N, CA, C and O of each residue as an XYZ file, in Angstrom:
328
protein
N     108.236    188.465     85.953
C     107.809    189.526     86.436
C     106.474    189.439     85.250
O     106.391    188.956     84.121
N     105.648    190.068     86.025
C     103.849    190.261     85.270
C     103.642    191.359     85.668
O     103.904    191.895     86.745
N     102.792    191.972     84.107
C     102.646    193.078     83.914
C     100.961    193.258     84.584
O     100.100    192.403     84.379
N     100.757    194.292     85.252
C      99.223    194.532     85.720
C      98.817    195.477     84.809
O      99.511    196.484     84.674
N      97.827    195.334     84.167
C      96.899    195.875     83.148
C      95.454    195.967     83.722
O      94.887    194.997     84.226
N      94.758    197.531     83.580
C      93.453    197.287     83.950
C      92.720    197.402     82.706
O      93.004    198.254     81.864
N      92.181    196.919     82.629
C      90.698    196.440     81.853
C      89.535    197.810     81.709
O      88.616    198.035     80.921
N      90.012    198.435     82.702
C      89.028    199.854     82.764
C      89.992    201.006     81.883
O      89.691    202.149     81.538
N      90.899    200.454     81.729
C      92.004    201.547     80.582
C      91.699    201.686     78.946
O      92.256    201.055     78.048
N      91.085    202.278     78.872
C      91.121    202.319     77.058
C      91.890    201.970     75.986
O      91.547    201.957     74.804
N      93.009    201.672     76.487
C      93.987    201.155     75.342
C      94.550    199.486     76.312
O      95.540    198.792     76.079
N      93.831    199.358     77.028
C      94.097    197.602     77.900
C      94.258    196.509     76.614
O      95.235    195.761     76.655
N      93.534    196.427     75.736
C      93.776    195.072     74.811
C      95.352    195.466     73.686
O      96.249    194.642     73.507
N      95.342    196.612     73.188
C      96.588    196.897     72.444
C      98.059    196.488     73.498
O      99.199    196.062     73.316
N      97.298    196.872     74.523
C      98.570    196.821     75.340
C      99.220    195.601     76.023
O     100.371    195.330     76.365
N      97.878    194.891     76.095
C      97.997    193.589     76.774
C      98.513    192.505     75.412
O      99.147    191.558     75.877
N      98.448    192.470     74.622
C      98.643    192.130     72.963
C     100.338    192.252     72.736
O     101.018    191.243     72.545
N     100.815    193.372     72.774
C     102.215    193.745     72.624
C     103.042    193.053     74.165
O     104.249    192.814     74.177
N     102.338    192.868     75.101
C     103.227    192.443     76.153
C     102.910    191.270     75.572
O     103.737    190.947     74.720
N     101.860    190.376     75.742
C     102.076    189.158     75.937
C     102.866    188.569     74.326
O     103.616    187.601     74.452
N     102.693    189.123     72.962
C     103.788    188.780     71.730
C     105.403    188.957     72.469
O     106.325    188.269     72.032
N     105.645    189.992     73.677
C     106.836    190.051     73.920
C     107.478    189.027     74.933
O     108.496    189.174     75.609
N     106.490    187.792     74.854
C     106.808    186.865     76.247
C     106.575    187.257     77.777
O     107.019    186.640     78.745
N     105.753    188.461     77.799
C     105.390    188.975     79.399
C     104.407    188.098     79.750
O     103.658    187.564     78.932
N     104.373    187.907     81.055
C     103.640    187.308     81.943
C     102.417    188.571     81.990
O     102.875    189.707     82.116
N     100.923    188.443     81.899
C     100.168    189.984     82.240
C      99.049    189.267     83.460
O      98.783    188.073     83.593
N      98.627    190.215     84.111
C      97.574    190.278     85.126
C      96.581    191.439     84.619
O      96.647    192.664     84.520
N      95.461    190.264     84.302
C      94.506    191.484     83.812
C      93.840    191.641     85.012
O      93.586    190.713     85.780
N      93.451    193.223     85.251
C      92.836    193.485     86.553
C      91.672    194.789     86.381
O      91.723    195.700     85.555
N      90.501    194.529     87.563
C      89.780    195.421     87.295
C      89.038    195.309     88.535
O      89.192    194.280     89.193
N      88.068    196.431     89.050
C      87.479    196.958     90.475
C      86.616    195.774     90.394
O      86.515    195.131     89.349
N      85.791    195.373     91.822
C      84.668    194.396     91.810
C      83.484    194.804     91.180
O      82.777    193.896     90.742
N      83.058    196.103     91.014
C      81.968    196.394     90.312
C      82.438    196.438     88.910
O      81.453    196.827     88.282
N      83.491    196.233     88.014
C      83.345    196.367     86.924
C      84.036    194.657     85.864
O      84.688    194.456     84.839
N      83.317    193.765     87.014
C      83.848    192.460     86.845
C      83.147    192.207     85.377
O      83.884    191.618     84.586
N      82.369    192.416     85.085
C      81.616    192.077     83.167
C      82.905    192.753     82.736
O      83.410    191.654     82.506
N      83.645    193.393     82.499
C      84.635    193.896     81.446
C      85.363    192.805     81.813
O      85.204    191.910     80.984
N      86.430    192.352     83.111
C      86.860    191.345     82.833
C      86.643    189.932     82.183
O      87.386    189.329     81.407
N      85.497    189.585     82.675
C      84.879    188.432     81.657
C      85.171    188.632     80.171
O      85.809    187.873     79.442
N      84.636    189.694     79.881
C      85.046    190.154     78.241
C      86.055    190.135     77.739
O      86.200    189.598     76.641
N      87.282    190.854     78.549
C      88.442    191.170     78.196
C      89.324    189.447     77.780
O      89.842    189.139     76.707
N      89.223    188.618     79.031
C      89.620    187.089     79.082
C      88.966    186.467     77.853
O      89.770    185.662     77.383
N      87.608    186.510     76.984
C      86.861    186.065     76.514
C      88.090    186.208     75.070
O      88.865    185.468     74.465
N      87.650    187.642     75.041
C      88.666    188.236     73.773
C      90.033    187.451     73.457
O      90.409    186.855     72.448
N      90.847    187.764     75.159
C      92.193    187.131     74.586
C      91.913    185.895     74.161
O      92.364    185.654     73.041
N      91.184    184.828     74.799
C      91.622    183.371     74.943
C      90.683    183.178     73.248
O      90.562    181.973     73.033
N      90.225    183.794     72.419
C      89.067    183.197     71.427
C      90.116    183.858     70.270
O      90.160    183.279     69.184
N      91.125    185.290     70.519
C      91.060    185.823     69.399
C      92.866    185.597     69.414
O      93.521    185.611     70.455
N      93.410    185.410     68.137
C      95.114    185.031     68.061
C      95.537    186.436     68.657
O      94.941    187.507     68.535
N      96.751    186.158     69.353
C      97.926    187.357     69.393
C      98.923    186.945     68.071
O      99.375    185.875     67.662
N      99.032    188.451     67.592
C      99.899    187.869     66.615
C     101.635    188.065     67.531
O     101.841    189.110     68.148
N     102.773    186.897     67.487
C     103.764    186.690     68.245
C     104.883    186.513     66.806
O     104.929    185.487     66.128
N     105.703    187.720     66.561
C     106.520    187.296     65.058
C     105.741    186.827     64.174
O     104.728    187.460     63.877
N     106.072    185.497     63.504
C     105.259    185.084     62.697
C     104.242    183.966     63.128
O     103.843    183.069     62.385
N     103.960    184.115     64.155
C     102.803    183.031     65.106
C     101.737    183.976     65.214
O     101.719    185.203     65.314
N     100.793    183.035     65.165
C      99.533    183.438     66.098
C      99.148    182.693     66.597
O      98.857    181.675     65.968
N      98.918    182.759     68.024
C      98.780    182.140     69.025
C      97.783    182.655     70.051
O      97.693    183.860     70.286
N      96.846    181.510     70.817
C      95.870    182.005     71.790
C      96.547    182.589     73.194
O      97.720    182.224     73.272
N      96.203    183.241     74.101
C      96.495    183.277     75.492
C      96.047    182.064     76.053
O      95.254    181.239     75.599
N      96.743    182.086     77.224
C      96.224    181.098     78.175
C      96.070    181.177     79.358
O      97.060    181.149     80.089
N      94.712    181.306     79.911
C      94.494    182.026     81.171
C      95.102    180.957     82.226
O      94.763    179.774     82.209
N      95.916    181.424     83.029
C      96.459    180.551     84.361
C      95.457    180.432     85.322
O      95.023    179.432     85.894
N      95.138    181.687     85.415
C      94.174    181.516     86.894
C      93.486    183.041     87.205
O      94.068    184.044     86.793
N      92.464    183.128     87.808
C      91.579    184.153     88.207
C      91.340    184.471     90.065
O      90.750    183.626     90.739
N      91.768    185.498     90.571
C      91.198    185.720     92.071
C      90.812    186.146     92.237
O      90.379    186.513     91.144
N      90.012    187.106     93.450
C      89.270    188.102     93.929
C      89.990    188.725     94.982
O      90.342    187.996     95.909
N      90.168    189.467     95.005
C      91.057    190.357     96.398
C      89.330    190.819     97.030
O      88.167    190.482     96.809
N      90.307    192.079     98.187
C      89.057    192.791     98.744
C      88.443    193.456     97.945
O      87.214    193.512     97.961
N      89.250    194.143     97.014
C      88.274    195.062     96.036
C      88.586    195.023     94.831
O      88.557    196.057     94.164
N      88.968    193.771     94.266
C      89.218    193.737     93.218
C      89.110    192.424     92.082
O      88.830    191.487     92.829
N      89.164    192.017     91.067
C      89.454    190.676     90.247
C      90.812    191.080     89.877
O      91.323    192.191     89.738
N      91.269    189.875     89.753
C      92.462    189.976     88.837
C      92.334    188.358     88.040
O      91.773    187.357     88.484
N      93.026    188.520     86.800
C      93.083    187.175     85.773
C      94.438    186.820     85.409
O      94.851    187.950     85.151
N      95.559    185.947     85.175
C      97.059    186.134     84.999
C      96.379    185.347     83.907
O      95.408    184.597     84.003
N      97.320    185.780     82.516
C      97.186    185.170     81.437
C      98.819    185.146     80.459
O      99.616    186.081     80.527
N      99.015    184.091     79.734
C     100.573    183.771     79.127
C     100.509    183.438     77.648
O      99.425    183.019     77.241
N     101.189    183.522     77.058
C     101.217    183.341     75.620
C     102.403    182.170     75.593
O     103.611    182.397     75.513
N     101.723    180.770     75.687
C     103.163    180.119     75.735
C     103.798    180.105     74.319
O     104.975    179.745     74.296
N     103.318    180.381     73.326
C     104.294    180.369     72.175
C     105.413    181.150     71.854
O     106.340    180.793     71.127
N     105.238    182.722     72.681
C     105.809    183.606     73.105
C     107.092    183.365     73.644
O     108.185    183.473     73.089
N     106.787    182.987     74.925
C     107.867    182.391     75.826
C     108.947    181.659     75.573
O     109.999    182.070     76.064
N     108.974    180.588     74.875
C     109.631    179.611     74.089
C     110.870    180.234     73.669
O     111.664    179.614     72.961
């Protein structure tokens, strides 16, 4: 099960970090006209570690896709899933 979070939501970062730390798979989403927000969100998550118990780990980008009216990016925290 993958949690879909909009990067247009004001608390997206805290929500995504908490989900990743719990071992959840996350899909970041945004409307086509807000794709720069998605790029900044991906950059933030893959360059800043997420606290997962006693570990600090980096999110891994699994893939990016475009639908008719949105962009989506799938992320996971490998260390949290183990």
